[in-house]
PAZAPA-4460 file (N, C-alpha, C; in steps of 0.05 Angstrom, whole numbers, plus 32768, in hexadecimal, padded with zeros to 4 digits):
% residues 180
    n_x    n_y    n_z   ca_x   ca_y   ca_z    c_x    c_y    c_z   seq   type   mol
   7F50   80AD   823D   7F3E   80A9   8227   7F22   80A7   8232     1      M     A
   7F0F   80B3   8223   7EF3   80B4   822C   7EE6   8099   8228     2      N     A
   7ED1   8095   8236   7EC1   807D   8233   7EAF   8082   821A     3      K     A
   7EAD   806E   820A   7E9D   8070   81F1   7E8B   8057   81EE     4      V     A
   7E72   805C   81E9   7E60   8045   81E2   7E5B   8047   81C5     5      K     A
   7E65   8033   81B5   7E60   8034   8198   7E42   8033   8193     6      P     A
   7E3B   8040   817D   7E1F   8042   8175   7E12   8026   8174     7      Q     A
   7DFA   8023   817E   7DEB   800A   817D   7DFB   7FF3   8189     8      D     A
   7E0A   7FF8   819E   7E19   7FE3   81AB   7E13   7FE1   81C8     9      S     A
   7E12   7FC8   81D3   7E0D   7FC5   81EF   7E26   7FC9   8201    10      P     A
   7E3D   7FD0   81F4   7E56   7FD1   8202   7E61   7FED   8204    11      V     A
   7E6D   7FF3   821A   7E7B   800C   821F   7E99   8005   821D    12      L     A
   7EA8   8014   820D   7EC4   800E   8209   7ED4   8025   8216    13      I     A
   7EE8   801C   8226   7EF8   8031   8233   7F15   8026   8236    14      R     A
   7F26   8039   8238   7F43   8033   823B   7F48   802B   8258    15      S     A
   7F58   8017   825B   7F60   800E   8276   7F73   8023   8281    16      V     A
   7F6A   8031   8296   7F7B   8046   82A1   7F7A   8048   82BF    17      G     A
   7F62   804C   82C9   7F60   804F   82E6   7F60   8035   82F4    18      V     A
   7F64   8036   830E   7F66   801D   831F   7F4F   800A   831B    19      D     A
   7F36   8014   831A   7F1F   8002   8317   7F20   7FF4   82FC    20      Q     A
   7F28   8002   82E7   7F2A   7FF6   82CC   7F40   7FE1   82CC    21      D     A
   7F56   7FE7   82D9   7F6C   7FD3   82DB   7F63   7FBA   82E9    22      R     A
   7F54   7FBD   82FE   7F49   7FA6   830D   7F37   7F96   82FA    23      K     A
   7F26   7FA3   82EC   7F14   7F96   82D9   7F24   7F88   82C3    24      S     A
   7F39   7F94   82BA   7F4A   7F89   82A5   7F57   7F6F   82AF    25      F     A
   7F62   7F6F   82C7   7F6E   7F57   82D2   7F59   7F41   82D6    26      W     A
   7F41   7F49   82DE   7F2C   7F35   82E1   7F24   7F28   82C7    27      T     A
   7F22   7F38   82B2   7F1C   7F2D   8297   7F32   7F1A   828E    28      V     A
   7F4B   7F22   8293   7F62   7F10   828B   7F60   7EF6   829B    29      L     A
   7F5A   7EF7   82B4   7F57   7EDF   82C4   7F41   7ECE   82BA    30      E     A
   7F2A   7EDA   82B4   7F13   7ECA   82AB   7F18   7EBF   828F    31      Q     A
   7F29   7ECC   827F   7F30   7EC3   8264   7F45   7EAD   8264    32      S     A
   7F51   7EA8   827B   7F67   7E95   827D   7F81   7EA0   8273    33      G     A
   7F83   7EBB   8272   7F9C   7EC8   8268   7FAD   7ED4   827E    34      L     A
   7FA5   7ED0   8296   7FB4   7EDD   82AD   7FD1   7ED3   82AF    35      I     A
   7FD7   7EBC   82A4   7FF2   7EB2   82A4   8005   7EC4   8295    36      A     A
   7FFA   7ED4   8282   8009   7EE7   8273   800A   7F03   827F    37      D     A
   8007   7F04   829A   8005   7F1E   82A8   801C   7F31   82A1    38      R     A
   8035   7F27   829F   804B   7F38   8298   8048   7F45   827D    39      G     A
   803E   7F36   8269   8039   7F41   824F   8025   7F58   8250    40      Y     A
   800F   7F53   825F   7FFA   7F68   8260   8003   7F80   8271    41      Y     A
   8014   7F7C   8285   8020   7F92   8293   8031   7FA3   8280    42      E     A
   8040   7F96   826E   804F   7FA5   825A   803C   7FB4   8247    43      R     A
   8026   7FA8   8241   8012   7FB6   8230   8008   7FCF   823E    44      C     A
   8002   7FCE   8257   7FF9   7FE6   8266   800F   7FFB   8267    45      L     A
   8028   7FF2   8269   803F   8005   8268   8040   8012   824D    46      E     A
   803C   8003   8238   803D   800E   821D   8026   8021   8219    47      R     A
   800F   801C   8226   7FF9   802F   8224   8001   804A   8230    48      Q     A
   800F   804A   8246   8018   8062   8252   802B   8072   8240    49      E     A
   8038   8064   822D   804A   8071   821A   803C   8078   8200    50      K     A
   8022   8073   81FE   8011   8078   81E7   8019   8066   81CF    51      S     A
   8024   804F   81D5   802B   803C   81C0   8014   8028   81BB    52      E     A
   8001   8027   81CE   7FEC   8013   81CD   7FD5   801D   81DD    53      M     A
   7FBD   8015   81D6   7FA5   8019   81E7   7F9C   7FFE   81F1    54      D     A
   7F98   7FFC   820B   7F8D   7FE4   8217   7F70   7FEB   821D    55      V     A
   7F5D   7FDD   8210   7F41   7FE4   8211   7F30   7FCE   821F    56      L     A
   7F1D   7FD7   822E   7F0A   7FC5   823B   7EEF   7FC9   822E    57      L     A
   7EE0   7FB3   822A   7EC4   7FB4   8222   7EB3   7FAE   823A    58      G     A
   7EA3   7FC2   8242   7E93   7FC0   825A   7E76   7FC0   8253    59      V     A
   7E67   7FAD   825F   7E4A   7FAD   825C   7E3E   7FBD   8273    60      L     A
   7E34   7FD6   826C   7E2A   7FE7   8282   7E13   7FDC   8291    61      P     A
   7E01   7FCD   8284   7DEA   7FC2   8292   7DF1   7FAD   82A7    62      E     A
   7E09   7FA0   82A3   7E12   7F8C   82B6   7E29   7F97   82C7    63      H     A
   7E33   7FAF   82C0   7E4A   7FBB   82CD   7E62   7FA8   82CF    64      A     A
   7E67   7F9B   82B8   7E7C   7F87   82B7   7E8C   7F8A   829E    65      V     A
   7EA7   7F86   82A1   7EB8   7F85   8289   7EB4   7F6A   827B    66      A     A
   7EAD   7F6B   8262   7EA7   7F53   8253   7EBD   7F4A   8240    67      A     A
   7ED1   7F5C   823B   7EE6   7F55   8229   7EFB   7F6C   8228    68      G     A
   7F0F   7F67   8218   7F25   7F7B   8215   7F32   7F77   81FA    69      F     A
   7F41   7F8B   81F2   7F53   7F89   81DB   7F69   7F9D   81DD    70      C     A
   7F7D   7F99   81CD   7F94   7FAC   81CB   7F94   7FB9   81B0    71      L     A
   7F98   7FD2   81AF   7F9C   7FE0   8196   7FB9   7FEA   8195    72      L     A
   7FC9   7FDC   8186   7FE6   7FE0   8185   7FED   7FF4   816F    73      N     A
   7FF6   800B   8176   7FFE   8020   8163   8019   801A   8157    74      W     A
   8029   8009   8164   8044   8002   815B   8046   7FE4   815B    75      Q     A
   8038   7FD6   8148   8038   7FB9   8148   8053   7FAC   8142    76      P     A
   8056   7F94   814C   806F   7F85   8148   8070   7F79   812B    77      K     A
   8059   7F73   8120   8057   7F67   8105   8064   7F7A   80F1    78      Y     A
   8078   7F71   80E3   8089   7F82   80D2   8079   7F90   80BC    79      A     A
   8066   7F82   80AF   8057   7F8F   8099   8046   7FA6   80A4    80      F     A
   8039   7FA2   80BB   8029   7FB8   80C7   803B   7FCF   80D0    81      F     A
   8051   7FC8   80DC   8063   7FDD   80E6   806E   7FEE   80CF    82      R     A
   8077   7FE0   80BA   8083   7FED   80A2   806E   7FFF   8094    83      K     A
   8056   7FF6   8092   8041   8005   8084   8031   8017   8096    84      T     A
   8037   8018   80AF   8029   802A   80C2   800C   8022   80C7    85      G     A
   8007   8008   80CA   7FEC   7FFE   80CF   7FEA   7FF7   80ED    86      I     A
   7FD8   8003   80FC   7FD3   7FFB   8118   7FC6   7FDF   8118    87      P     A
   7FCA   7FD1   812E   7FBF   7FB5   8130   7FAE   7FB1   8148    88      E     A
   7F97   7FA5   8144   7F86   7F9C   815A   7F91   7F81   8163    89      I     A
   7F96   7F7E   817D   7FA2   7F65   8187   7F92   7F5B   819F    90      Q     A
   7F94   7F41   81A3   7F8A   7F34   81BB   7F6D   7F3B   81C1    91      D     A
   7F5D   7F3D   81AC   7F40   7F42   81B1   7F35   7F29   81BE    92      L     A
   7F28   7F2D   81D5   7F1E   7F17   81E5   7F04   7F1F   81F3    93      N     A
   7EEF   7F10   81EE   7ED5   7F14   81FB   7ED0   7EFC   820C    94      V     A
   7EC9   7F00   8225   7EC3   7EEA   8237   7EAD   7ED8   822C    95      L     A
   7EB0   7EBF   822F   7E9E   7EAB   8222   7E81   7EB1   8227    96      R     A
   7E79   7EB9   823F   7E5D   7EBD   8245   7E51   7ED6   8238    97      E     A
   7E63   7EE7   822D   7E59   7F00   8220   7E5D   7F00   8202    98      Y     A
   7E65   7EE9   81F7   7E6A   7EE8   81DA   7E4F   7EE8   81CA    99      R     A
   7E52   7EEF   81B1   7E3B   7EF0   819E   7E26   7F06   81A6   100      R     A
   7E31   7F1B   81B3   7E1F   7F32   81BA   7E29   7F4C   81AD   101      Q     A
   7E3C   7F4A   819B   7E46   7F62   818D   7E5D   7F70   819B   102      G     A
   7E67   7F64   81B0   7E7D   7F72   81BF   7E97   7F73   81AF   103      I     A
   7E9E   7F5C   81A3   7EB7   7F5C   8193   7EB5   7F6F   817C   104      G     A
   7E9E   7F6F   816E   7E9A   7F81   8157   7E9C   7F9E   8161   105      R     A
   7E8F   7FA4   8177   7E90   7FC0   8182   7EAD   7FC8   8188   106      A     A
   7EBC   7FB6   8193   7ED8   7FBD   819A   7EE8   7FC2   8181   107      M     A
   7EE4   7FB1   816C   7EF3   7FB5   8153   7EEB   7FD0   8147   108      I     A
   7ED1   7FD6   8146   7EC7   7FEF   813B   7ED3   8007   814A   109      E     A
   7ED5   8005   8164   7EE0   801A   8175   7EFE   801E   816D   110      Y     A
   7F0D   8008   816B   7F29   800A   8163   7F2C   8017   8147   111      C     A
   7F1B   800F   8135   7F1C   801B   811A   7F16   8039   811B   112      E     A
   7F04   8041   812C   7EFE   805E   812F   7F16   806D   813A   113      K     A
   7F22   8061   814F   7F3A   806E   815A   7F50   8072   8144   114      L     A
   7F54   805D   8134   7F68   805E   811F   7F61   8073   810A   115      A     A
   7F48   8073   8102   7F3F   8088   80EE   7F43   80A4   80F9   116      R     A
   7F3C   80A8   8113   7F3F   80C2   811F   7F5C   80CB   8120   117      D     A
   7F6F   80B8   8121   7F8B   80BE   8120   7F96   80C0   8104   118      K     A
   7F85   80BD   80F0   7F8E   80C0   80D4   7F97   80A6   80C7   119      G     A
   7F94   808F   80D3   7F9C   8076   80C6   7F87   806E   80B2   120      F     A
   7F90   8063   809C   7F7E   805A   8087   7F7A   803C   8086   121      S     A
   7F89   802E   8096   7F86   8011   8097   7F89   8006   80B3   122      E     A
   7F7C   7FF0   80B9   7F7E   7FE3   80D3   7F87   7FC6   80CE   123      M     A
   7F97   7FBC   80E1   7FA0   7FA0   80DF   7F95   7F90   80F7   124      G     A
   7F94   7F76   80F3   7F8B   7F64   8107   7F96   7F48   8100   125      I     A
   7F9D   7F39   8114   7FA6   7F1D   810F   7F92   7F0A   811C   126      G     A
   7F90   7EF2   8110   7F7E   7EDE   811B   7F8C   7EC3   811B   127      V     A
   7F88   7EB4   8130   7F93   7E99   8132   7F86   7E87   811D   128      G     A
   7F94   7E71   8117   7F8B   7E60   8101   7F7C   7E47   810A   129      L     A
   7F7D   7E40   8124   7F6F   7E27   812C   7F52   7E2D   8133   130      D     A
   7F43   7E19   8138   7F26   7E1B   813B   7F1D   7E2D   8153   131      S     A
   7F2F   7E31   8166   7F28   7E43   817D   7F22   7E5F   8173   132      R     A
   7F2D   7E66   815B   7F2A   7E81   8151   7F16   7E83   813A   133      F     A
   7F06   7E6E   8136   7EF3   7E6D   8120   7EDF   7E84   8120   134      G     A
   7ED4   7E8B   8137   7EC1   7EA1   8139   7ECE   7EBB   8132   135      A     A
   7EE6   7EBF   813C   7EF5   7ED8   8136   7EFB   7EDA   8118   136      A     A
   7F04   7EC3   810C   7F0A   7EC3   80EF   7EF2   7ECC   80DF   137      Q     A
   7EDA   7EC2   80E6   7EC2   7EC9   80D8   7EBA   7EE6   80DD   138      R     A
   7EBC   7EEF   80F5   7EB6   7F0B   80FC   7EC7   7F1E   80EC   139      L     A
   7EE1   7F19   80EC   7EF4   7F2C   80DF   7EEE   7F2E   80C1   140      Y     A
   7EE8   7F17   80B4   7EE1   7F18   8098   7EC7   7F27   8093   141      V     A
   7EB3   7F21   80A4   7E99   7F30   80A2   7E9D   7F4E   80A5   142      R     A
   7EB1   7F56   80B5   7EB6   7F72   80B9   7EC8   7F7F   80A4   143      M     A
   7ECF   7F6F   8090   7EDF   7F7A   807A   7EFC   7F76   807B   144      G     A
   7F06   7F66   808E   7F23   7F61   808F   7F2A   7F4B   807B   145      Y     A
   7F41   7F50   806E   7F4B   7F3D   8059   7F68   7F36   8060   146      L     A
   7F71   7F1E   8059   7F8D   7F17   805D   7F9F   7F2C   8050   147      P     A
   7FB5   7F31   805E   7FC8   7F46   8053   7FD9   7F3C   803C   148      D     A
   7FD7   7F22   8035   7FE5   7F18   801E   8001   7F0E   8025   149      G     A
   8009   7F0E   803E   8024   7F05   8046   8024   7EE9   8051   150      S     A
   800E   7EDA   804F   800D   7EBF   805A   8009   7EC0   8078   151      G     A
   8012   7EAB   8085   800E   7EAA   80A2   8027   7EB4   80B1   152      V     A
   8023   7EBC   80CA   8039   7EC5   80DB   8039   7EB4   80F4   153      S     A
   8050   7EB3   8100   8052   7EA6   811A   8060   7EBA   812D   154      Y     A
   8053   7EC1   8143   805D   7ED5   8155   8064   7EEF   8146   155      D     A
   8052   7EF6   8133   8053   7F0E   8123   806B   7F0F   810F   156      R     A
   8077   7EF8   8109   808C   7EF6   80F5   8082   7EE3   80DF   157      K     A
   8085   7EEC   80C6   807C   7EDD   80AF   8088   7EC1   80AE   158      Q     A
   8078   7EAD   80A8   8081   7E91   80A6   8087   7E8B   8089   159      V     A
   809F   7E82   8084   80A8   7E7C   8069   809E   7E60   8061   160      A     A
   809B   7E5C   8047   8093   7E42   803C   80A7   7E2D   8046   161      C     A
   809C   7E17   8051   80AD   7E01   805B   80B3   7E03   8078   162      G     A
   80AE   7E1A   8085   80B3   7E1D   80A2   809D   7E0E   80B1   163      D     A
   80A4   7E04   80C8   8091   7DF6   80D9   808D   7E07   80F3   164      F     A
   8074   7E0A   80FA   806D   7E18   8112   8056   7E09   811F   165      R     A
   8054   7E0B   813A   803D   7DFE   8147   8023   7E0D   8141   166      P     A
   800E   7DFF   8140   7FF3   7E0C   813D   7FEA   7E13   8158   167      I     A
   7FEF   7E2D   815F   7FE6   7E38   8179   7FDE   7E54   8175   168      D     A
   7FDA   7E63   818B   7FD0   7E7F   8188   7FE4   7E92   817B   169      E     A
   7FFD   7E8A   8177   8011   7E9B   816A   8011   7E98   814C   170      N     A
   8004   7E83   8141   8002   7E7F   8124   7FEA   7E8E   811A   171      L     A
   7FEE   7EA3   810B   7FD8   7EB5   8104   7FD7   7EBC   80E6   172      C     A
   7FC0   7EC3   80DD   7FBC   7ECF   80C3   7FB8   7EED   80C9   173      L     A
   7FC9   7EFD   80BD   7FC7   7F1A   80C1   7FB5   7F26   80AC   174      M     A
   7FA4   7F38   80B5   7F8F   7F43   80A3   7F8F   7F62   80A5   175      M     A
   7F85   7F6E   8090   7F82   7F8C   8090   7F67   7F94   8086   176      T     A
   7F60   7FAC   808C   7F47   7FB8   8083   7F4B   7FD6   807D   177      K     A
   7F41   7FDF   8066   7F42   7FFB   8060   7F2D   800A   8072   178      A     A
   7F35   8020   807E   7F24   802E   8090   7F14   8045   8083   179      L     A
   7F1C   804D   806B   7F0E   8063   805E   7F00   8059   8045   180      F     A
***
């Protein structure tokens, strides 16, 4: 995949592919505190090789540093998205020192463009419900994402009324946006 700098954005977005990009990817995971999930992200890279997912880096060219990453899952686990053919942006993460600079927005816009170019008319995204995800919740709404109407999910499975789940990163509100 080619390197693309979204219009009016300080970030260059590229697919994790070559050795240097992989090194940068692992560095971002380590700085994000997500390196403990290395096996999960190795599987994501394997899925990218099968064209099931895109693993994307957001790079700040002026600093020559990877500032964040996200996954664009073409075959999401969440049943509603899978059934209706909606790709899902997952694990969007911008390193703390680079937040509030438009990097997250640029990465979402890039994913939306990829989906439109493949003929998709809708994009999905999930967001955690606790205060750690407050900035993301606000960003997604400002960008036009709305709850999908299915309530909350835990580990991408719908939570039924009366069910108890921990409030952690797996408890999410799933959202969609029309792309056209």
